[in-house]
SEDRENDO-703481 format. One record per atom (N, C-alpha, C, O, CB): x, y, z. Coordinates in pm, whole numbers, plus 50000, padded with zeros to 5 digits. Glycine has a CB too. Example, Ala and Ser with C-alpha at 12.3 -4.5 7.8 and 13.67 -1.06 7.14 Angstrom:
<rs>
513194943150780512304955050780513204967050780514244966850846511314955350905512854977550708513674989450714512905000350787513415011450804514084994050572
</rs>
This chain:
<rs>
403179757403117404019746903057403219734003041402309731203119405259744303145403559726202940402839713802910403399702102990404439703203056402909710702761402679690702983403149678503048404539674802996405419671003073402159667003025404719675802864405989672002802407129680502857408209675302885405899673302649406899693502871407959702502919408319699703064409499699203100407519717102902407299698103149407569694803290408279681303302409219679703380406259694703371407819671603224408389658103230409859658203185410689651103241407579648303142410159666303084411539667303036412449673103143413569668403164411619675802908411959683603213412729689503323412969679103432414059678003487412009702003381411909671403463412039660803564413109650703526413919646703610410709653803585413119646603400414099636803354415519642203367416449634803402413819632903209415699655103338417039661103346417559661103490418709657403514417009675503291416699665203585417129665203725417359650803776418309648303850416069672303813416479641603735416619627703778417909621603725418579613903795415399619403731418249625003601419499620003542420719625203618421659617703643419589624103393420699638003654421799643703732421899637003869422989634203918421609658903749420739634303929420729627704060421299613604050422059609304138419309627104117420949606303944421439592703928422949592303911423619583503965420769586103808423479601903836424939602803820425599605103955426629599003986425309614203722424999613904036425539616504169425529603904255426479601404330424739627504238424469595804244424379583204318425479573604273426169567704355422999576604298425639572304141426669563304087428069567304134428929558704156426619563203934428289580404149429609585304190429769586004342430779590704392429859598904130428739581304415428819580904560428479594004628428709595304748430159576804600427949603904554427599616904612426109616904649425309624404592427919628504512425749608504747424339606304781423679618804839422499621304814424229594804880424429626604918423859638804977423479648804868422439655304877424859645205075424309650004766424019659104655422849654204570422169662204506425259660804568422619641104570421549635504486420159638904540419219640304462421699620404476420029640304672418699642104732417969654604682416819653304640418829642804883418579666604684417859678204633417559677304483416559682804437418649690704661418409670504408418149668704265416929659804243416089662504157419369662604195416839649104323415639640604314414389648504354413319646504296415799628104405414509657404453413369665304496412899674704384411699676304363413719673504622413849680904313413489689604200412829681504089411879686004026414739696904147413359669404064412759660703963411339656804002410449656403917413609648003943411129653904130409799650104179408809661704166407669659604127409879645504324409249674004200408379685704189407939687904044406779690904016409079698204242408899686403952408569688303810407609677403761406689680203685409849688103724407819665303805406919654303764405529656203822404529653003757407499640703808405459661403943404169663904006403409674903932402179674203919404359667704154404129685103883403499695603803403009690003670401949693803621404489707203779403779680803613403339674303489402069666303514401149666203431404459665003433402009659803629400849651703665399599660403680398509656603639401109644003795399779672203741398639681103766398029686303636396839689503634399079692903852398809687103529398299692503403397699682303310397329685703197399379699603333397609669703353397109659103264395579658403263394919660803364397679645603307395049655203147393619652603133393319639103200394019629303176393179652502982392279638603282391959626203356391559614803265391469603403311390849628803454391309617403138390969606603045392209598703004392089587602951390269612202921393389604303026394629597602988395119589003105396119592203169395719607902946394399578203130394629570003248396019563703250396659563503355393589559103257396499558703138397809552103135398929562103163399849559203240398029545202998398849573903100399879584103123399849588903268400899591303328399679596103027398649590203323398519594003464399169583403553399889586703647397029595803503398929570603522399509559903602401019560103601401659559003706399019546503551401599561503482403059561903468403639573903543404639572603614403469562503319403009585603528403519597903589403349597603741404229602303814402819610103531402229592303788401999591503933403039582504000403569585904105400589586203962403339571103938404369562103992405719569203992406469568404090404449549003908406019576203882407309583203872407439594003979408479595104044407459589303733406369602103998406429612904096406609607504238407439612504313405159621504089405839597204273405949591304407407339585204428407929586804534404869580704428407849578304326409159572004336410269582304351411229580204425409429563204213410139593604281411159604104290411169610704428412229613604482410939614704182409969613004486409929618204623410529608004721411179611804818408469621704665410309595204695410889584704778412419585304771413099584604873410379570704735412949586704649414409587404633414979600004697416119600204743414769587104484414149610604701414579622904767414459622004919414809631304991413759634704717413959610504967413739607705109412689617205170412719620005289415059608905186411769622005084410609629505131409449619405138408569619305052410269641805036409479611105241408549599905248407099604305269406179597705222408959590505361406909615405338405539620505360404889624305228403749620605200405559632605456405629631805145405089635905015404879623904924403879623104853406009646104946405819614504926405689602404844404449594504883403729589504797406949593604858404199593505014403029586305063401739593405020400779586804981403089585005216401709606605028400519614104991400149611804843398989609504811400729629005017401149612504756400889610904613400449596604581399499594504506402129614504531401159586804637400799572804612399389569904661398609563604591401799563404680399069574404782397739572004837396649578904758395579573104735397679576504979396909591404716395889599004642395559592104509394389590104477396379613304616396579588504434396329582904301395879568504305395309563604207397559584004217396129561404415395539548004429394019548904438393319539304404396099540904554393509560304482392069562304488391449566704357390229568104348391759572304591392289568804254391779572604123391219560304054391959550904023392899579204037389939560304030389239548203984389709542503853389619530403832387829551003973390229551003762390599546203628392079542503616392549539603506390269556803527392809542603728394239539703723394479525503673393839516203722394879541703862395389523503576395659510003525396179500603634396749505103734396679510603411395969487603613396359477603714397849478003743398259476703859395959463603667398689479803639400139479703661400569491203752401459489603835400889480603526399909502803735400259514403817399829512303962400539516104054399619527003761398659506303982398189503404118399149493904188399479495904305396759497404115399589483704117400509473904176401819480704216402339478204324400789462404078402349489204128403619495904158403469505904272404379507204355404139503004033402339512904278402129522404387401959515304521402449520204623400899531004359401279503804522401139496004647402509491404696402819492304815400209483804627403319486404604404659481904639405509493604692406259492104788405349475404517405369505004627406099516804670405649521504808406469525604890405919528004568404339520904834403829524604966404429516005075404769520805183402309523604970404559503005047405149494005146406589498005176407019497905291405089479405096407339501505071408729506005090408769519005169409639520905255409429507804955407839528105140407779540905210407529538605359408209544405444406669549905151406559530005390406239527405531407429521105604407709524505719404999518105542408129512005536409309505805597410379516405626410979516305733409889494805506410599525505531411599536005550411199545305664412039549605742411799544005421409889548605674409429557305782409679551005918410069557806013407939560405765409459538005927409719530906053411209531106083411619533706197409209516406046412029528505982413459527706001414069541006043414999541306123414119522905876413549552105989414089565206026413749569206169414369578206225413579575705930412739562406228412339565706365412929556006469412679557506588410829565706377413699546206423414189536006514415689537506540416409544206466413899522206459416109531106645417519529806676417749514806697417149509206788417949538406804418589508006617419599513606529419039520006402417899517706362420549502906491419909528306340419579534706214420089526306099421039518506113420149548906208419449528005982419809519905866420139528905748419559539505729418679510305829421099524205669421489531705550420349531505449419659521505436422779525905488420149542605376419129542705270419529533205158420679529205146418919556905216418549529705075418829521304959418829506504990419719499304946420149525004902417819501805065417759487505093417569479504965417099484704864416619484605191417949466904969417869458004853416639449204869416489442304970419159449404838415759449404770414569440904769414909427804699415399427904586413369447904700414659416704767414979403404712413679395504697412939393804794415999395804804413419390604577412209383004548412589368904503413459367204417411349390104440411929358904561412119344904523410829340304457409749341504516412499335904649410929334904336409729332404258409729318504194410779312704166409579342904150408509313304173408319301104095408599288404172408959288804290409189301403975408429277104107408669264104169407719261504283406509262504266410099263104218408249258104400407439255404518407039268004594406269267404690408179246104611407559279504552407279292104620405849296404589405419295904474408299303204578405119300604693403739305204676403659319904717404629325604766402749296504761402499325904696402299340004730402489342104880401669337804961400879344704685403589348704916403859351705056404509340605135404669342005256402609355505121404889329505072405479318405146406489310705063406399310304940404409309005194407459304505131408499296805063409099286905162409019289105282409599306205005409699275905113410359266405202411429273305287412249280805235410989254905122411419270605418412319277605510413779275105476414579284405479412049273205653414139262605444415549259605417416049267205294417199271405289415749244405397415179268905194415549276505075415879290905112416919296105071414429276104971414999297405188415199311505223416419313305313417199322605294413949317005292416579304305411417729305205502419029304205422419959311905445417669294005609419099294705329420309293105249420599305505165421749310005157420189280905158419559311105101419769322805016420179335005100421039342705059418489326004936419569336605218419909347905305421379346905349422079357105353418979348205429421839334905383423239333205424424189336805311425249342705335423479318705470423829333405188424689336705074424729351805054425799357405030424199329804946423569358405063423519373005050424409379505156425169388705126422069378205063424319374505279425149379905387426639378105356427429387205377424799373205520427009366405305428409363805271428899373305163430019378405171428599349305227428069375605059428479384704951428629398905004429569405904965427459384304835427729403205091427839416605149429119418205230429819428305216426629419505237429439408405314430669409105393431899409105302432849416605325430739397305492431879400705199432989400305105433129413605032434249418105004432809388805004431999419805000432029432904933432679443305023433499451304978430599437404894432309443305152432909452705247434419450405258435179460105264432239451205386434849437905260436289435005268436999439405141438099445105147436509419905292436389436805026436979440704898437129455904889438179460804847436109435704782436089463304930436139477904925437129483705027437619494905010434749483604951437409476005130438369480405233439799476505200440709478805279437979474505368439999470505081441339466405036441989456405130443209456505148442239478605021441169447705191441709437305278442159425305197441629422605088440659433105382443129418005249443569405605185442409395805180441639394605276444769399505261442289388705070441209379205052441219368805165442239362305190441319372204915440089367405232439959358305348439599344305299438629342405225438879363605448440389334305343440109320405306439539312305421438829302605398441369313705255439829316005543439379308405658438659317505757438979329405767440569301305727437699311905829437029319305934436049329705880435849330905759438029326006021435439337205973434449347205938435069361005924436269362605946433349347506040434259370905888434759384705875435179390406009434709386006113433699393605811436049400306006436539406606128435429414506197434369416906139437719415806097435689418406322434709426206398434419439606331433269443906327435199428406541435459446206278435269459106210434329457606090433439465806070436619464906165434539447106011433689444805893432259441905937431319447005876434249433205807432079433906039430729430806087430029443306142428809444406134430779420106195430809452806197430219465006251429749474406141428709480906156431209472106341430499475306031430069484405923429119477505825428479484205744431289489705848429029464405833428159457005741427369446605820427709434805819428979450305626426319451205888425439442305963424059442405897423249451105925425349446606113423799432705809422529432805736421349428805826421479420405915422609423305617420199435005801418929431705866417919427705758417989432205644418399443705951416969419205798415859415605710414619423305751414329424905869415599400505713413879428105651412619434805676411529428605591411759424705476412729449805649410329427705647409179422705575408779432905468408849445005491408009419805671408359427905354407829436605248406459431405206405989421105254408809437205127405849438605115404559434205062404749421004990405639419904907403949444904967403919410605020404069397804952403889399204802402869404504756403079387705007404859394504725404729394304580404629379804540403539374904511405909401504509405739372904539405749358504537406219354804677405409351004761406689352404420407509355804704408009356604840409149366404834410099364404758408469342404898409079377004911410119387104903410379393605039409529393605128409759397604801411579399105050411999405805173413019416405135413589416105026412589395605277413239425705226414229436305203415419434305295415259430305410413599450305224416599437305244417829436805323418339451105338418599457905239418909427605256418479455605463419029468905492420269467205579420339458005661417969478005561421229476105562422479475305639422429485405752422219497305730423709477905549422639480505873422639489205991423829498605985424949494405956422659480906122423579511306014424659521106014425439520506145424869518806253424099535205991426759521906134427619522206253427459535406324427459546006261429089519806215427319535006456427099547306534428319556406534428169568606533426719543706677429529550706536430739558706547431619556506425432719551206434431519555206676431109560806309431839558906185433159566606183434069563106107430989563106068433279577006266434519584806265435719576406309436859579806279434379596906356435449565306379436539556606421436979547306309438029540906319436119548406542436189546706202436459537306095436469544305960435859539605864435419526006096437159555705952437089563805832437649556705709437249559605597437829576605853438569547405732439189540705618438279530005558438569524505452440509534505661437179527005625436279516605577435109522605500434749534205523435759508205695434509515105409433429520405325432149522905402431939517205510433149511005210431279531405346429989534205408429029522705383429219514805291429409547405354427989522005466426969511605449426289512805314426049502805247425929512405562425969525205275425319527405145426239523305030425779517404932424899542105129427529526405042428479522704939428589507604922428719502604811429829528304970428529500405034428579485805029427369480304954427509471404870428639479805172426189485604984424959481104918425029483404768424659474504690423749488404977425499495304725425599498404583426609489404513426349484304404425979513104564427769487504577428829479104518428379464504509428709457604413430119480204601427649459804610427109446204613426269443704488426429433304422426259444004740425369453004454424509451304336425319452204207425039445104110423409461904336426319461004204427159462304085427939449504060428059445003945428119474204098428479443504166429239431104153428349420004098428759412504010429829426904290427119419004149426199408804100425869411003952425929401803872424909408804183425529423603918425099426403780426209423803679425989416903579424619440903768427399429203704428499427803608428989413403605429349408303499429659437303644429009406703721429419392703725428539383803640429019374203579429419387703867427249386903635426309379203554426449382603406426469373803321424859381803600426559395703377426569400203238427859396503166427829392503049426359415103232428999397803233430289395103169431269390203276432089398003325430849407803097431189377103311431999371903423433489371403398434259368303489431529358203458433919374303276435349373403248435979387203227436789391503309435569364803125435629394303120436349406603088435939418303178436779423403252436109410302944434669422803175434249434503252434349432003402434709441003478432819438403216434039419803444434109416703586435539417603637435779421803750433539402603613436489413603553437909414603592438339429103607439269432103682438799407503487437669438203536438009452403546437559458403679438269466603737437379460103431436369454303729435899460103856436369452103977436409457304088434379460903857436729439303956437299431104064438619425204013438639413703969436289419604110439699432704019440979428103961441579416104032442239407903968441969439403962441369414804163441969403804239441309390604200440099389204218441829406304391442069381004149441469368304102440819360204213439829353204189442509359804035441359361004336440759353504447439389359204483438429351704500441689353904570439289372404495437999378704520437019375604406435849372504429438159394004538437529376604284436679374404167436099360204167434909358304141437479376804037436929350504197436489336504200435449334304310434449327304289437689327204221435669340204428434739338504539433399345304509432349339504535435329344304668433439357504453432189364404417431399356304315430169355204326432489378404361432079350704215431379343004112430739330404172429619326804136432339339203999431459323704261430919311504322429719314604411428719307304408431999304404403429799325204491428669328704577427469333004494426329329604528429079339804674427709340504386426609344604298425979332504232424759331604224427089354504192426809323204184426289310804124425439303104224424379297904187427449302004075425879302304349425129294904450423829302104488422879295704533425989292904574423789315304471422559322804497421519320104389420319320404416422859337804506421979317604266421049314604156420429300904177421129291504214421789315304019419119299404153418449286404175418669276904058418989281003947416949288504197418489263904085418559253903979417269253103899417279248603784418889240304039416159257403957414899257503884413869247803935412729247903887415149254703744414239239204031413269229404083412469235304200411239236004193413999216604129413159239504305412479244904423411959258904396410849262304438413419244904544412739267104326412269280204281412889283004144413929277404108412629291504384412229291904069412669294603932413639306303921414509306303833411479297303846413499316204009414369327903997414509335104130413649334204218413819337403892415619342304143415859351504254416149365004190417049366204107417049346704348415379375304230415569388604173415959398504283415429398104393414279393304102416899407304250417389417204346417369430904281417739432404165418809413704395416939441004356416969454604307416919464304422416399461104530415829457304209417459476304400417279487104496416149495904446415719494604331418599495304516415669505004530414549513504491414939522704376414069526904299414069521704610416249525904363416689534704256416729527804121416739534404017418049540304289416749514404120416879507103994415509504203934414559500704005417649494104016415429505503802414179502103733414179487603687413109481903665413969511303614415339481703673415439467903625416119459203731417199462303779416219467303491415459448303766415989439203867417109430603810417149428003690414879430203923418019426303897419029416403861418369402703877417949399103987420329417703952418279395003770417569382303773418549370603767419349369503675416569381403657418459362003868419269349903873418359337903850417359336303920420019348604010418689329603753417889317603725418809306103689420029307103704416879320303611418229295203641419029283203613420039285503501421119279603502418109271403576419709294003405420659297103296421859304603351422999301703316419969305303184421599314403438422709321803500423579312203580424809312903575422169333203592422939303203653423699293503733424589284803643425749282303675422739284503815424029280203532424789271803439425959279503378427069274403371423869266503329425689291903333426729299903267427859303503363429029303003325426119312703209427509307103487428549310403585429369298003621430589298803636427919316603712428689286703635429399274303665430399270803555431509266303583428419262903682429979273003432430869270403318432079279503322433199275203295430119272203187431859292403355432969301903363433909298503477435129299803463432439316203380433369294103590434179290603708435069278703678436229278403718433279287503828434529268803606435269256303582436179256703460437019247903443434309245003568436019266703375436729266603247438249266003263438919258303195436359279003166438789274203355440249274503373440769261103424441779256203376440649285803470440079255203523440549242503580440409231203480441229222003478439769239103709439379231703396439199221103296440329221203194440709210703142437849222603226440859233103165441979233903069443249227903127444149224003053442229248503030443319227003261444519221603326444459206503345445459200503386444719228303460443329200203316443199185903339443999177803236444269182403125441729181703334444359165703277445139157003188444289152703068443079150903082445649144503265444909150902951444149147002831443499133202845442559130002773445079147002710444009125002938443429111502956442209111603048441539101403062444489102003014441909122903112440809123603207439509127203136439499131603021441119134003318438389125103207437089129203155436269135503267436379131503383436329117003093435459145503233434679152403336433489144003382432949136003305434189165903285433099145803508431939138803564431339147403676432049154903743432339124503617430039146203694429359153403802428819143303902428029134503866428209162403747429239144504028428829135304133427739141704218427929152504273430029131404221426599135004229425489139804312425489131904441425319119704439424109138604237425669138604553425689131704681425579141304797425139152704781426959123604694425979136504916425949144805037427369147205083428149137905100425109137905150427709160005103429049163405149429169159605296428459165005381429349178505128430079150405328430219145205465431409150805539431359152705660430309130405462432489153405468433699158105537434569165805439434529163605318434499146205599435359174905496436289182405414437529185505498437419189505614435639195405358438679183805439439929187005507440749195305409441489190005326440709173905552440609208605420441249217405325442769217105338443479218505238440749231505342443269215105460444719214705477445329202505410446459203005359445079214705626444569191405409445069179205344444539177705202444829167805134444679166905426443739187705158443369188905018442419178104968442569173104857444599188704934441419174405052440409164805005439059167805067438939174805168440839150505039438039162405003436699162405061436089148605038436519141004950435799173704998435099145505118434449132305109432949134305099432349142005174434809123305231432339127205005430899127604993430359113504978431069104304939430469136304874429079112105012428399099204999427499099804877426599108104868427589095805127427759090804783426939089604662426159076604674426719065704662427819089804530424849077904699424059066004733424509061104869424369068304968424229054804625425049049104876425589043805002427119043504999427749038905094425039029805029427689048404890429129046904870429879059704904429559070204848429419042704726430879059304993431709071105020432759072804911433399063104868432389069905158432939085104865433939088204763434809099604811434329109104871433269091704628436079098504784437009109304820437429116604694437779110504593438249103804896437389129904701437799138504590439039146104635439059152004743436649148404547440079146004553441359152104590441589164904510440829168504420442519142204568442689171704546443089184204481441979194704490441619201204392443459181704334441439196104613440359205704636440869220004620440109228804577439759203704776442119222504654442699235704632442259245904734441859242504845442359240604496442339258504695442089269704787440609273304792440209283904744442919281904744439799264704850438389268004871438249276804996439079276005086437529255004886437209285105000437029294005114435859289105199434929282705150436799308505067435939292305328434979286905425433529290505394432659281905401435329291805561433269303405359431869307205344431259302605212430059304105190431729322005356432079296905123431549290705001431219276105027430119271404995432549291904885432159268905085431989254405099431429250205235430789239705245433309247505076431669258205340431229254605475429729252105487429349242205549431609265505570428849260705429427409258505443426889245805375425729242105393426679270205387427749239005297427279227105225427499214205303427029203605261427989226105092428199214705417428459202605494427139195905534426219202405583429309206005620427079182705512425899174405542424669178205462423539175705503425579175305690424899184405346423789187905257424039182105117425179179005082423609203405249422969180605038423149175704901423979185404818423759197504822421779173404834424919180104743425809188304661426009181704526425729169904506427159190604731426509189704433427009184604305428499187804302428889199504306426229190904181429319177604294430769179604287431219176404145431049165104098431519170804392431769186204078432269184403942433739180203950434549186904015432099197403857434069169203885435409163603894435929159803756435169158703659435419151203987437249157803750437829150903634438309137403684438989136503787439019159403568437959127003613438309113303654439529108803577439519108503454437109103503631440589105403651441839101303589442419089703668442779091203785442849113203584442499078103605443039066003669442329063103799442969061003902444549067403694440989062903796440139059903911440289069704026439909066704139440429046003960440849081403998440989091804100440109103704062440109108403948442489096204114439349108404161438449119704138439169132604176439519134704292437119118104219439399141304076440109153804100439119165504093438359166803997441269155703997439169173704193438189184304212438239195004102439309199504062438389190804346437039199104054436899210603966436039221504030436369233304024436289206303833434909217304092433959227104144432939219904233432779207704224433239234704028432269227504321431209222104405430099232504416430359244504426431759218204545428849227804415427699236704429426569229504501426509217204497427219241804291425679236904567424539230504633423629223704531423489228504418423739240704715423029212604571422099205404483420669207404537420199199704620422459190104476420009217904490418669221004538417639210904493416569209804554418259234804492417919203504388416939193804338416759182104434415759174904427417379188504201417719180204526417629169104621417119173504757416979165304848418989162504638416829186504773416389191604902414939187804930414399191205035416559206904907
</rs>
């Protein structure tokens, strides 16, 4: 059989495996990925060594498919062997090195207790003040906290729990969704997030799996960015959950000063979810659109840059300092703790409508340009 024939068989098995993953049938996907990897490896063996680019593409594909099949030993062997091929293109070497790092992390995780769900999420922070392998600590801490909040909210949403406005997630949610950070190969600055598996899942059958939470988390981010109104409403029908997911995703996206982009992907995905200043602007516009339509015709919109000093959700106001001047903003409405709480005593942008010298709340977001 030719390279084309083996490669076609590999694509067919890989496509079936991907469908199984999308439908939550992860156990069924593993042998399909293994068959796809075997076919791709046979295609690789039949290639002329003068076809360096095709060899590079096929070698990356074969190693990645064995990785998805959770055959980490075979994936490591193929990646290591072809990295030693002198004519391998630079792009293929870079992808194989990155894949090797993921393989080694998975090998460590499978030998440790606690155990972790497969399909960790790779998060890359790029541009601005971020350098190769390093980034401002406050930036990373803030982004990690937002990722954790979205994961917990995803677990609650999948568990059909009432939307939480105050306090942290319940003990059950924290037990099935306990994210860990893992070091990865330095790209710009990047790390992997894996969810620890619960030891006694039989006690929590009504709650989603760790792997399911990870997959749903990425789907919520992707669809929320691509179509925050129509398609997003279809996968997240509850308006309170939808509003909270959009705000947390907007806050995860950078303004462009300290860093230019945040990218997220799982090993199964070929295309990363990219959050940048345009995404932040577009999501902010979608979040504020409904409230802006409710404002009085005599009012005008304004953005206040300052430090959030106090908030009293029960009395429906917040206070920020703009320069040396304290300002009170009213009609804060139903804000949730994990959206607004991390902003206390930090630079923020508060979007308001000004009516008769009264500042009425529209939206609030972190101001990274002042950090």
